[in-house]
TORKOL-4160 file (C-alpha; in steps of 0.2 Angstrom, whole numbers, padded with zeros to 4 digits, m for minus):
365
<pt num="1" X="0056" Y="m0266" Z="0103"/>
<pt num="2" X="0058" Y="m0277" Z="0087"/>
<pt num="3" X="0075" Y="m0282" Z="0080"/>
<pt num="4" X="0078" Y="m0279" Z="0061"/>
<pt num="5" X="0084" Y="m0291" Z="0048"/>
<pt num="6" X="0103" Y="m0291" Z="0046"/>
<pt num="7" X="0109" Y="m0297" Z="0029"/>
<pt num="8" X="0124" Y="m0308" Z="0028"/>
<pt num="9" X="0132" Y="m0312" Z="0011"/>
<pt num="10" X="0131" Y="m0330" Z="0007"/>
<pt num="11" X="0137" Y="m0333" Z="m0011"/>
<pt num="12" X="0127" Y="m0325" Z="m0025"/>
<pt num="13" X="0111" Y="m0324" Z="m0014"/>
<pt num="14" X="0110" Y="m0315" Z="0003"/>
<pt num="15" X="0103" Y="m0324" Z="0018"/>
<pt num="16" X="0092" Y="m0314" Z="0030"/>
<pt num="17" X="0095" Y="m0319" Z="0049"/>
<pt num="18" X="0084" Y="m0310" Z="0061"/>
<pt num="19" X="0089" Y="m0303" Z="0078"/>
<pt num="20" X="0080" Y="m0306" Z="0094"/>
<pt num="21" X="0061" Y="m0300" Z="0092"/>
<pt num="22" X="0049" Y="m0296" Z="0106"/>
<pt num="23" X="0033" Y="m0305" Z="0101"/>
<pt num="24" X="0021" Y="m0301" Z="0114"/>
<pt num="25" X="0019" Y="m0293" Z="0131"/>
<pt num="26" X="0002" Y="m0299" Z="0138"/>
<pt num="27" X="m0005" Y="m0293" Z="0155"/>
<pt num="28" X="m0005" Y="m0306" Z="0168"/>
<pt num="29" X="m0009" Y="m0297" Z="0184"/>
<pt num="30" X="m0001" Y="m0286" Z="0197"/>
<pt num="31" X="0017" Y="m0290" Z="0202"/>
<pt num="32" X="0022" Y="m0306" Z="0192"/>
<pt num="33" X="0038" Y="m0314" Z="0198"/>
<pt num="34" X="0042" Y="m0333" Z="0197"/>
<pt num="35" X="0039" Y="m0342" Z="0181"/>
<pt num="36" X="0037" Y="m0361" Z="0177"/>
<pt num="37" X="0036" Y="m0368" Z="0159"/>
<pt num="38" X="0027" Y="m0384" Z="0153"/>
<pt num="39" X="0033" Y="m0385" Z="0136"/>
<pt num="40" X="0023" Y="m0401" Z="0132"/>
<pt num="41" X="0006" Y="m0393" Z="0138"/>
<pt num="42" X="0011" Y="m0376" Z="0130"/>
<pt num="43" X="0008" Y="m0367" Z="0146"/>
<pt num="44" X="0017" Y="m0355" Z="0157"/>
<pt num="45" X="0013" Y="m0352" Z="0175"/>
<pt num="46" X="0016" Y="m0335" Z="0182"/>
<pt num="47" X="0015" Y="m0331" Z="0201"/>
<pt num="48" X="0008" Y="m0314" Z="0203"/>
<pt num="49" X="0013" Y="m0308" Z="0220"/>
<pt num="50" X="0002" Y="m0293" Z="0221"/>
<pt num="51" X="m0014" Y="m0302" Z="0215"/>
<pt num="52" X="m0011" Y="m0318" Z="0227"/>
<pt num="53" X="m0013" Y="m0329" Z="0212"/>
<pt num="54" X="m0005" Y="m0340" Z="0198"/>
<pt num="55" X="m0009" Y="m0336" Z="0181"/>
<pt num="56" X="m0008" Y="m0350" Z="0167"/>
<pt num="57" X="m0003" Y="m0342" Z="0149"/>
<pt num="58" X="m0004" Y="m0351" Z="0133"/>
<pt num="59" X="0014" Y="m0351" Z="0126"/>
<pt num="60" X="0007" Y="m0350" Z="0108"/>
<pt num="61" X="m0007" Y="m0338" Z="0108"/>
<pt num="62" X="0001" Y="m0327" Z="0122"/>
<pt num="63" X="m0015" Y="m0325" Z="0132"/>
<pt num="64" X="m0020" Y="m0331" Z="0150"/>
<pt num="65" X="m0031" Y="m0346" Z="0150"/>
<pt num="66" X="m0034" Y="m0347" Z="0170"/>
<pt num="67" X="m0031" Y="m0339" Z="0186"/>
<pt num="68" X="m0029" Y="m0348" Z="0203"/>
<pt num="69" X="m0029" Y="m0341" Z="0221"/>
<pt num="70" X="m0014" Y="m0344" Z="0232"/>
<pt num="71" X="m0008" Y="m0338" Z="0249"/>
<pt num="72" X="m0003" Y="m0320" Z="0251"/>
<pt num="73" X="0012" Y="m0314" Z="0241"/>
<pt num="74" X="0017" Y="m0329" Z="0230"/>
<pt num="75" X="0034" Y="m0325" Z="0224"/>
<pt num="76" X="0042" Y="m0341" Z="0216"/>
<pt num="77" X="0033" Y="m0355" Z="0207"/>
<pt num="78" X="0039" Y="m0373" Z="0203"/>
<pt num="79" X="0032" Y="m0386" Z="0192"/>
<pt num="80" X="0033" Y="m0404" Z="0196"/>
<pt num="81" X="0030" Y="m0413" Z="0180"/>
<pt num="82" X="0028" Y="m0431" Z="0186"/>
<pt num="83" X="0014" Y="m0426" Z="0198"/>
<pt num="84" X="0008" Y="m0411" Z="0187"/>
<pt num="85" X="0008" Y="m0400" Z="0202"/>
<pt num="86" X="0012" Y="m0382" Z="0204"/>
<pt num="87" X="0021" Y="m0376" Z="0221"/>
<pt num="88" X="0021" Y="m0358" Z="0226"/>
<pt num="89" X="0030" Y="m0350" Z="0242"/>
<pt num="90" X="0017" Y="m0337" Z="0249"/>
<pt num="91" X="0028" Y="m0325" Z="0258"/>
<pt num="92" X="0015" Y="m0316" Z="0268"/>
<pt num="93" X="0005" Y="m0331" Z="0273"/>
<pt num="94" X="0020" Y="m0342" Z="0278"/>
<pt num="95" X="0013" Y="m0356" Z="0267"/>
<pt num="96" X="0017" Y="m0366" Z="0251"/>
<pt num="97" X="0002" Y="m0368" Z="0240"/>
<pt num="98" X="0000" Y="m0383" Z="0230"/>
<pt num="99" X="m0011" Y="m0382" Z="0213"/>
<pt num="100" X="m0016" Y="m0394" Z="0199"/>
<pt num="101" X="m0006" Y="m0388" Z="0184"/>
<pt num="102" X="m0020" Y="m0393" Z="0172"/>
<pt num="103" X="m0034" Y="m0385" Z="0181"/>
<pt num="104" X="m0027" Y="m0373" Z="0194"/>
<pt num="105" X="m0037" Y="m0382" Z="0207"/>
<pt num="106" X="m0029" Y="m0380" Z="0224"/>
<pt num="107" X="m0023" Y="m0397" Z="0231"/>
<pt num="108" X="m0016" Y="m0392" Z="0248"/>
<pt num="109" X="m0008" Y="m0377" Z="0258"/>
<pt num="110" X="0006" Y="m0381" Z="0269"/>
<pt num="111" X="0012" Y="m0370" Z="0283"/>
<pt num="112" X="0031" Y="m0368" Z="0285"/>
<pt num="113" X="0032" Y="m0359" Z="0301"/>
<pt num="114" X="0024" Y="m0343" Z="0309"/>
<pt num="115" X="0033" Y="m0327" Z="0303"/>
<pt num="116" X="0045" Y="m0338" Z="0291"/>
<pt num="117" X="0042" Y="m0327" Z="0276"/>
<pt num="118" X="0045" Y="m0341" Z="0263"/>
<pt num="119" X="0052" Y="m0332" Z="0247"/>
<pt num="120" X="0061" Y="m0345" Z="0238"/>
<pt num="121" X="0059" Y="m0362" Z="0231"/>
<pt num="122" X="0070" Y="m0377" Z="0225"/>
<pt num="123" X="0066" Y="m0393" Z="0216"/>
<pt num="124" X="0075" Y="m0410" Z="0217"/>
<pt num="125" X="0064" Y="m0420" Z="0204"/>
<pt num="126" X="0076" Y="m0435" Z="0207"/>
<pt num="127" X="0072" Y="m0437" Z="0226"/>
<pt num="128" X="0055" Y="m0430" Z="0224"/>
<pt num="129" X="0057" Y="m0415" Z="0235"/>
<pt num="130" X="0053" Y="m0397" Z="0235"/>
<pt num="131" X="0064" Y="m0385" Z="0246"/>
<pt num="132" X="0057" Y="m0369" Z="0253"/>
<pt num="133" X="0068" Y="m0355" Z="0258"/>
<pt num="134" X="0062" Y="m0345" Z="0274"/>
<pt num="135" X="0069" Y="m0328" Z="0273"/>
<pt num="136" X="0064" Y="m0321" Z="0291"/>
<pt num="137" X="0067" Y="m0338" Z="0299"/>
<pt num="138" X="0084" Y="m0342" Z="0291"/>
<pt num="139" X="0079" Y="m0360" Z="0287"/>
<pt num="140" X="0075" Y="m0372" Z="0272"/>
<pt num="141" X="0059" Y="m0382" Z="0273"/>
<pt num="142" X="0060" Y="m0399" Z="0264"/>
<pt num="143" X="0043" Y="m0405" Z="0257"/>
<pt num="144" X="0039" Y="m0422" Z="0250"/>
<pt num="145" X="0032" Y="m0418" Z="0232"/>
<pt num="146" X="0021" Y="m0433" Z="0231"/>
<pt num="147" X="0014" Y="m0435" Z="0249"/>
<pt num="148" X="0014" Y="m0417" Z="0252"/>
<pt num="149" X="0021" Y="m0418" Z="0269"/>
<pt num="150" X="0035" Y="m0408" Z="0278"/>
<pt num="151" X="0051" Y="m0419" Z="0279"/>
<pt num="152" X="0062" Y="m0408" Z="0290"/>
<pt num="153" X="0072" Y="m0392" Z="0291"/>
<pt num="154" X="0088" Y="m0387" Z="0286"/>
<pt num="155" X="0097" Y="m0373" Z="0295"/>
<pt num="156" X="0103" Y="m0359" Z="0284"/>
<pt num="157" X="0105" Y="m0340" Z="0288"/>
<pt num="158" X="0095" Y="m0324" Z="0288"/>
<pt num="159" X="0087" Y="m0320" Z="0271"/>
<pt num="160" X="0086" Y="m0338" Z="0265"/>
<pt num="161" X="0077" Y="m0338" Z="0249"/>
<pt num="162" X="0082" Y="m0344" Z="0231"/>
<pt num="163" X="0087" Y="m0362" Z="0230"/>
<pt num="164" X="0097" Y="m0370" Z="0216"/>
<pt num="165" X="0098" Y="m0390" Z="0216"/>
<pt num="166" X="0112" Y="m0400" Z="0208"/>
<pt num="167" X="0101" Y="m0416" Z="0206"/>
<pt num="168" X="0116" Y="m0427" Z="0200"/>
<pt num="169" X="0126" Y="m0424" Z="0216"/>
<pt num="170" X="0111" Y="m0421" Z="0228"/>
<pt num="171" X="0116" Y="m0404" Z="0233"/>
<pt num="172" X="0106" Y="m0389" Z="0236"/>
<pt num="173" X="0112" Y="m0371" Z="0236"/>
<pt num="174" X="0102" Y="m0358" Z="0246"/>
<pt num="175" X="0106" Y="m0339" Z="0244"/>
<pt num="176" X="0105" Y="m0330" Z="0261"/>
<pt num="177" X="0102" Y="m0312" Z="0256"/>
<pt num="178" X="0105" Y="m0304" Z="0272"/>
<pt num="179" X="0119" Y="m0315" Z="0278"/>
<pt num="180" X="0129" Y="m0312" Z="0261"/>
<pt num="181" X="0131" Y="m0331" Z="0260"/>
<pt num="182" X="0126" Y="m0348" Z="0252"/>
<pt num="183" X="0121" Y="m0363" Z="0262"/>
<pt num="184" X="0126" Y="m0379" Z="0254"/>
<pt num="185" X="0116" Y="m0394" Z="0260"/>
<pt num="186" X="0113" Y="m0412" Z="0256"/>
<pt num="187" X="0096" Y="m0414" Z="0248"/>
<pt num="188" X="0094" Y="m0432" Z="0254"/>
<pt num="189" X="0100" Y="m0431" Z="0272"/>
<pt num="190" X="0095" Y="m0413" Z="0274"/>
<pt num="191" X="0111" Y="m0409" Z="0282"/>
<pt num="192" X="0121" Y="m0393" Z="0279"/>
<pt num="193" X="0138" Y="m0396" Z="0271"/>
<pt num="194" X="0146" Y="m0380" Z="0270"/>
<pt num="195" X="0145" Y="m0360" Z="0269"/>
<pt num="196" X="0151" Y="m0350" Z="0254"/>
<pt num="197" X="0153" Y="m0331" Z="0256"/>
<pt num="198" X="0146" Y="m0322" Z="0241"/>
<pt num="199" X="0145" Y="m0304" Z="0247"/>
<pt num="200" X="0131" Y="m0293" Z="0249"/>
<pt num="201" X="0114" Y="m0295" Z="0242"/>
<pt num="202" X="0113" Y="m0313" Z="0234"/>
<pt num="203" X="0096" Y="m0313" Z="0227"/>
<pt num="204" X="0095" Y="m0328" Z="0215"/>
<pt num="205" X="0105" Y="m0344" Z="0212"/>
<pt num="206" X="0104" Y="m0356" Z="0197"/>
<pt num="207" X="0113" Y="m0371" Z="0193"/>
<pt num="208" X="0119" Y="m0375" Z="0175"/>
<pt num="209" X="0124" Y="m0394" Z="0174"/>
<pt num="210" X="0129" Y="m0394" Z="0157"/>
<pt num="211" X="0143" Y="m0381" Z="0161"/>
<pt num="212" X="0145" Y="m0388" Z="0178"/>
<pt num="213" X="0143" Y="m0371" Z="0185"/>
<pt num="214" X="0133" Y="m0362" Z="0198"/>
<pt num="215" X="0128" Y="m0344" Z="0197"/>
<pt num="216" X="0123" Y="m0331" Z="0210"/>
<pt num="217" X="0116" Y="m0314" Z="0206"/>
<pt num="218" X="0121" Y="m0300" Z="0217"/>
<pt num="219" X="0107" Y="m0287" Z="0217"/>
<pt num="220" X="0116" Y="m0274" Z="0227"/>
<pt num="221" X="0132" Y="m0273" Z="0217"/>
<pt num="222" X="0124" Y="m0278" Z="0200"/>
<pt num="223" X="0135" Y="m0294" Z="0198"/>
<pt num="224" X="0134" Y="m0312" Z="0193"/>
<pt num="225" X="0146" Y="m0324" Z="0202"/>
<pt num="226" X="0151" Y="m0340" Z="0195"/>
<pt num="227" X="0156" Y="m0356" Z="0205"/>
<pt num="228" X="0160" Y="m0374" Z="0200"/>
<pt num="229" X="0148" Y="m0386" Z="0205"/>
<pt num="230" X="0161" Y="m0400" Z="0207"/>
<pt num="231" X="0172" Y="m0391" Z="0219"/>
<pt num="232" X="0163" Y="m0376" Z="0225"/>
<pt num="233" X="0178" Y="m0365" Z="0219"/>
<pt num="234" X="0175" Y="m0347" Z="0214"/>
<pt num="235" X="0177" Y="m0345" Z="0195"/>
<pt num="236" X="0175" Y="m0327" Z="0192"/>
<pt num="237" X="0162" Y="m0312" Z="0192"/>
<pt num="238" X="0153" Y="m0303" Z="0179"/>
<pt num="239" X="0146" Y="m0286" Z="0180"/>
<pt num="240" X="0128" Y="m0284" Z="0173"/>
<pt num="241" X="0116" Y="m0269" Z="0172"/>
<pt num="242" X="0106" Y="m0263" Z="0188"/>
<pt num="243" X="0099" Y="m0274" Z="0202"/>
<pt num="244" X="0099" Y="m0292" Z="0194"/>
<pt num="245" X="0086" Y="m0302" Z="0203"/>
<pt num="246" X="0081" Y="m0317" Z="0191"/>
<pt num="247" X="0091" Y="m0329" Z="0180"/>
<pt num="248" X="0088" Y="m0344" Z="0169"/>
<pt num="249" X="0100" Y="m0356" Z="0159"/>
<pt num="250" X="0096" Y="m0361" Z="0141"/>
<pt num="251" X="0091" Y="m0380" Z="0139"/>
<pt num="252" X="0109" Y="m0384" Z="0133"/>
<pt num="253" X="0118" Y="m0373" Z="0145"/>
<pt num="254" X="0126" Y="m0361" Z="0132"/>
<pt num="255" X="0117" Y="m0345" Z="0137"/>
<pt num="256" X="0113" Y="m0337" Z="0154"/>
<pt num="257" X="0100" Y="m0324" Z="0155"/>
<pt num="258" X="0099" Y="m0311" Z="0169"/>
<pt num="259" X="0085" Y="m0300" Z="0174"/>
<pt num="260" X="0091" Y="m0283" Z="0177"/>
<pt num="261" X="0076" Y="m0276" Z="0188"/>
<pt num="262" X="0082" Y="m0258" Z="0190"/>
<pt num="263" X="0085" Y="m0256" Z="0170"/>
<pt num="264" X="0071" Y="m0265" Z="0162"/>
<pt num="265" X="0083" Y="m0277" Z="0153"/>
<pt num="266" X="0089" Y="m0295" Z="0152"/>
<pt num="267" X="0108" Y="m0298" Z="0149"/>
<pt num="268" X="0112" Y="m0312" Z="0138"/>
<pt num="269" X="0128" Y="m0320" Z="0144"/>
<pt num="270" X="0139" Y="m0332" Z="0133"/>
<pt num="271" X="0143" Y="m0346" Z="0146"/>
<pt num="272" X="0158" Y="m0352" Z="0137"/>
<pt num="273" X="0166" Y="m0335" Z="0136"/>
<pt num="274" X="0159" Y="m0329" Z="0153"/>
<pt num="275" X="0155" Y="m0312" Z="0144"/>
<pt num="276" X="0138" Y="m0302" Z="0142"/>
<pt num="277" X="0135" Y="m0301" Z="0123"/>
<pt num="278" X="0119" Y="m0290" Z="0122"/>
<pt num="279" X="0104" Y="m0285" Z="0131"/>
<pt num="280" X="0086" Y="m0287" Z="0128"/>
<pt num="281" X="0074" Y="m0273" Z="0132"/>
<pt num="282" X="0058" Y="m0280" Z="0142"/>
<pt num="283" X="0045" Y="m0271" Z="0153"/>
<pt num="284" X="0047" Y="m0263" Z="0170"/>
<pt num="285" X="0055" Y="m0272" Z="0184"/>
<pt num="286" X="0059" Y="m0289" Z="0177"/>
<pt num="287" X="0059" Y="m0301" Z="0191"/>
<pt num="288" X="0061" Y="m0319" Z="0183"/>
<pt num="289" X="0064" Y="m0328" Z="0166"/>
<pt num="290" X="0062" Y="m0345" Z="0159"/>
<pt num="291" X="0066" Y="m0353" Z="0142"/>
<pt num="292" X="0052" Y="m0363" Z="0132"/>
<pt num="293" X="0063" Y="m0378" Z="0126"/>
<pt num="294" X="0052" Y="m0381" Z="0112"/>
<pt num="295" X="0052" Y="m0364" Z="0104"/>
<pt num="296" X="0068" Y="m0357" Z="0112"/>
<pt num="297" X="0059" Y="m0341" Z="0116"/>
<pt num="298" X="0063" Y="m0332" Z="0132"/>
<pt num="299" X="0049" Y="m0327" Z="0144"/>
<pt num="300" X="0051" Y="m0313" Z="0156"/>
<pt num="301" X="0040" Y="m0308" Z="0171"/>
<pt num="302" X="0039" Y="m0289" Z="0172"/>
<pt num="303" X="0034" Y="m0285" Z="0191"/>
<pt num="304" X="0032" Y="m0266" Z="0187"/>
<pt num="305" X="0022" Y="m0268" Z="0172"/>
<pt num="306" X="0011" Y="m0282" Z="0176"/>
<pt num="307" X="0016" Y="m0291" Z="0159"/>
<pt num="308" X="0025" Y="m0307" Z="0153"/>
<pt num="309" X="0037" Y="m0303" Z="0138"/>
<pt num="310" X="0040" Y="m0316" Z="0125"/>
<pt num="311" X="0056" Y="m0314" Z="0116"/>
<pt num="312" X="0061" Y="m0324" Z="0100"/>
<pt num="313" X="0078" Y="m0330" Z="0097"/>
<pt num="314" X="0085" Y="m0321" Z="0113"/>
<pt num="315" X="0103" Y="m0327" Z="0109"/>
<pt num="316" X="0104" Y="m0315" Z="0095"/>
<pt num="317" X="0108" Y="m0297" Z="0098"/>
<pt num="318" X="0097" Y="m0284" Z="0090"/>
<pt num="319" X="0103" Y="m0279" Z="0072"/>
<pt num="320" X="0110" Y="m0262" Z="0071"/>
<pt num="321" X="0097" Y="m0250" Z="0064"/>
<pt num="322" X="0105" Y="m0240" Z="0050"/>
<pt num="323" X="0101" Y="m0222" Z="0051"/>
<pt num="324" X="0088" Y="m0216" Z="0037"/>
<pt num="325" X="0097" Y="m0205" Z="0024"/>
<pt num="326" X="0091" Y="m0195" Z="0009"/>
<pt num="327" X="0095" Y="m0202" Z="m0008"/>
<pt num="328" X="0104" Y="m0186" Z="m0012"/>
<pt num="329" X="0117" Y="m0188" Z="0002"/>
<pt num="330" X="0134" Y="m0192" Z="m0005"/>
<pt num="331" X="0130" Y="m0185" Z="m0022"/>
<pt num="332" X="0136" Y="m0170" Z="m0030"/>
<pt num="333" X="0127" Y="m0154" Z="m0026"/>
<pt num="334" X="0116" Y="m0148" Z="m0041"/>
<pt num="335" X="0120" Y="m0130" Z="m0048"/>
<pt num="336" X="0108" Y="m0117" Z="m0044"/>
<pt num="337" X="0106" Y="m0098" Z="m0043"/>
<pt num="338" X="0096" Y="m0087" Z="m0031"/>
<pt num="339" X="0094" Y="m0068" Z="m0028"/>
<pt num="340" X="0103" Y="m0062" Z="m0013"/>
<pt num="341" X="0089" Y="m0056" Z="m0001"/>
<pt num="342" X="0098" Y="m0040" Z="0004"/>
<pt num="343" X="0106" Y="m0034" Z="m0012"/>
<pt num="344" X="0096" Y="m0043" Z="m0026"/>
<pt num="345" X="0112" Y="m0049" Z="m0034"/>
<pt num="346" X="0111" Y="m0066" Z="m0041"/>
<pt num="347" X="0122" Y="m0079" Z="m0032"/>
<pt num="348" X="0127" Y="m0096" Z="m0038"/>
<pt num="349" X="0134" Y="m0112" Z="m0031"/>
<pt num="350" X="0150" Y="m0109" Z="m0041"/>
<pt num="351" X="0155" Y="m0096" Z="m0029"/>
<pt num="352" X="0157" Y="m0108" Z="m0015"/>
<pt num="353" X="0165" Y="m0123" Z="m0025"/>
<pt num="354" X="0176" Y="m0133" Z="m0014"/>
<pt num="355" X="0171" Y="m0124" Z="0002"/>
<pt num="356" X="0160" Y="m0129" Z="0017"/>
<pt num="357" X="0145" Y="m0119" Z="0020"/>
<pt num="358" X="0127" Y="m0120" Z="0027"/>
<pt num="359" X="0111" Y="m0117" Z="0017"/>
<pt num="360" X="0097" Y="m0111" Z="0027"/>
<pt num="361" X="0080" Y="m0113" Z="0020"/>
<pt num="362" X="0066" Y="m0104" Z="0029"/>
<pt num="363" X="0048" Y="m0097" Z="0025"/>
<pt num="364" X="0045" Y="m0078" Z="0023"/>
<pt num="365" X="0029" Y="m0077" Z="0031"/>
């Protein structure tokens, strides 16, 4: 899908402003889910859950550059820039795999507990910690990002997965899918602070420090809930398209992008107004998204297509396509005369002046 140019008058000349455009959709492997972006190195890293691998993709050429094995079913991926390490939560191996972001070489594999089913990751770069949400165990494992050792466990609830971090306040927010809740915890002491009811099926949680808001995607009811990071108070709820499972926030916090897995679209939400302004059509089963800060482009992993969508100017709605019309539309009908097929009498258009009629042209053979 490609947006069309939308002309806008600007004095004597006419300025053309393009709408969002899908630039490329390279294949990356079966079941792509989590995405991490390294804008400086011009790389994106995609966790391919059905291929048990992470694939690095060139941000400018839109092509894979290397593939690295992980544990079984890696779902999220986190990039720690200071150490240049990638972390994946491997749900069916009960491990967190650590890779070198430049080469893909495996550095370590950390076990988080038998039958834990780790399916979510959070990152506190200030305190040098990675947090792993263990869905079946209902816990959060804290990992030292530098020493690669387990620091402790935070009690959460059944379905613990996606984790958002408010680094300024040192708080983590873990979405508990089965328990319909958020666990709020201290990222330094690893102590649970409170529980927030969010309704059925919280699948993804993302912090927006610029707007001082937290977002929770409810995949079962197709909603995004907004909470205050400062107070934890509920701010409102937005309905989106079918089964939202992934989200990301633009670098300046003005846009929220929501992956609608059941619809093959991404909802663009104006944060200041709290409303969806438009949707971007992507591949099948979009699972996660990230913004490349350098180009402003949106990257979307399509779990059902095995592809990665690159969308340019995702904050602009697609320009409305004008229907193609014949040059004669709107002009006076030219006069003509034809013999009646039954009687042979010559009939002219003057007979139907100021009347509505249909002319049917067909071949006689």
